[in-house]
C-alpha positions in Angstrom: 133.5 144.9 181.9 131.5 147.5 179.9 128.1 146.5 178.5 125.3 148.5 176.9 122.1 146.6 176.3 120.9 149.1 173.6 123.9 148.3 171.5 123.7 144.4 172.1 122.8 142.9 168.6 120.2 140.4 169.8 118.4 143.0 171.9 118.4 145.4 168.9 117.0 142.7 166.6 114.3 141.8 169.1 113.5 145.6 169.7 113.2 146.1 165.9 111.1 143.1 165.2 108.8 144.1 168.1 108.4 147.7 166.8 107.8 146.3 163.1 105.4 143.8 164.5 103.4 146.2 166.9 103.0 148.7 164.0 101.4 145.9 161.7 99.3 144.5 164.7 97.8 148.0 165.2 96.5 148.0 161.6 94.9 144.4 161.7 93.7 145.0 165.3 91.8 148.1 164.4 90.5 146.6 161.2 89.6 143.0 162.2 89.9 143.1 166.2 92.5 140.3 165.8 95.3 139.5 168.2 98.9 138.8 167.0 98.4 134.9 167.7 95.3 135.1 165.7 97.1 136.7 162.9 99.9 134.1 162.9 97.4 131.3 163.0 95.3 132.8 160.2 98.3 133.4 158.1 99.7 129.9 158.6 96.5 128.3 157.6 96.0 130.7 154.7 99.6 130.1 153.5 99.9 126.3 154.1 96.3 125.2 154.0 94.8 122.4 156.5 97.0 122.0 159.4 97.0 120.7 163.0 97.4 123.1 166.0 100.9 121.5 166.5 101.9 122.5 163.0 100.5 126.0 163.4 102.7 126.2 166.5 105.8 125.0 164.7 105.3 127.2 161.7 104.6 130.4 163.8 106.8 129.8 166.8 104.0 130.0 169.2 103.4 128.0 172.4 100.5 125.6 172.3 98.3 127.5 174.6 98.5 130.7 172.5 97.7 128.6 169.4 94.8 127.0 171.2 93.4 130.4 172.2 94.0 131.7 168.7 92.3 128.8 167.1 89.2 129.1 169.6 89.0 132.8 168.7 89.1 132.2 164.9 86.5 129.5 165.3 84.1 131.8 167.2 84.5 134.4 164.2 83.7 131.6 161.9 87.0 132.0 160.0 88.2 128.4 160.8 86.7 124.9 161.0 87.9 121.8 162.7 87.6 118.3 161.5 88.7 115.0 163.2 91.4 112.9 161.8 89.8 109.7 160.4 92.8 107.6 161.7 93.5 109.3 165.1 90.6 110.9 166.9 93.1 112.8 169.0 94.1 114.9 166.1 92.0 117.7 164.8 92.6 119.3 161.4 92.1 122.9 161.1 91.3 125.0 157.9 89.9 128.4 157.0 86.2 128.8 156.0 85.2 130.6 153.0 84.9 133.7 155.4 88.3 132.9 156.8 89.9 132.7 153.3 88.3 136.1 152.4 89.8 137.7 155.5 93.1 136.1 154.8 93.0 137.5 151.3 92.3 141.0 152.6 95.2 140.5 155.2 97.6 139.6 152.4 96.9 143.0 150.7 97.3 144.7 154.0 100.5 142.9 154.6 101.9 143.7 151.3 101.0 147.3 151.7 102.8 147.4 155.1 105.9 145.6 153.6 106.0 148.2 150.9 105.7 151.2 153.4 108.5 149.7 155.4 110.7 149.3 152.3 109.8 152.9 151.5 111.2 154.0 155.0 114.4 152.0 154.5 115.0 153.0 150.9 116.2 150.4 148.3 119.8 150.3 149.5 118.7 150.0 153.1 116.3 147.2 152.2 118.8 145.2 150.3 121.3 145.5 153.3 118.6 144.5 155.9 117.7 141.5 153.6 121.4 140.5 153.2 122.0 140.7 156.9 118.9 138.7 157.8 119.6 136.1 155.2 123.1 135.7 156.7 121.8 135.3 160.2 119.1 132.8 159.1 121.7 130.8 157.0 124.3 130.6 159.8 122.0 130.0 162.8 119.2 128.1 161.2 118.0 125.1 163.1 116.1 122.4 160.9 112.4 123.4 161.7 109.3 121.3 161.2 107.8 123.8 158.7 105.9 123.1 155.8 106.3 124.8 152.5 103.3 127.2 151.4 100.7 125.7 149.2 100.6 126.9 145.5 
């Protein structure tokens, strides 16, 4: 049976996602000395507001140890603060500090610029095709997730 990994669709999707992610990561790593897990945690908190570490993990598809390290790093940078749940002391709520919100705002601009650059690489037709293909995959393979809607 013939099998070529480089033409296997899941492999190609993963490779493309990794290339896109690495290119963006290089920008925020150089500018903010931020890792991918830190970016994902910052983006989740900036998008959704106050969350628990478990909610960050669910929203960003990260393992709890990566979330924990990212939260600690963001706290050391003073971009995140913790508060104890009044009803359950085992739960900590996490939210961005004013400095964290400022960095998040800058990261949103960086992300939009990066997305615009990618769209330029693909062209309008290529972008529409990619978005349609991704939407089809997401619709057909979606598993109900424990995600929150972005705050307004």
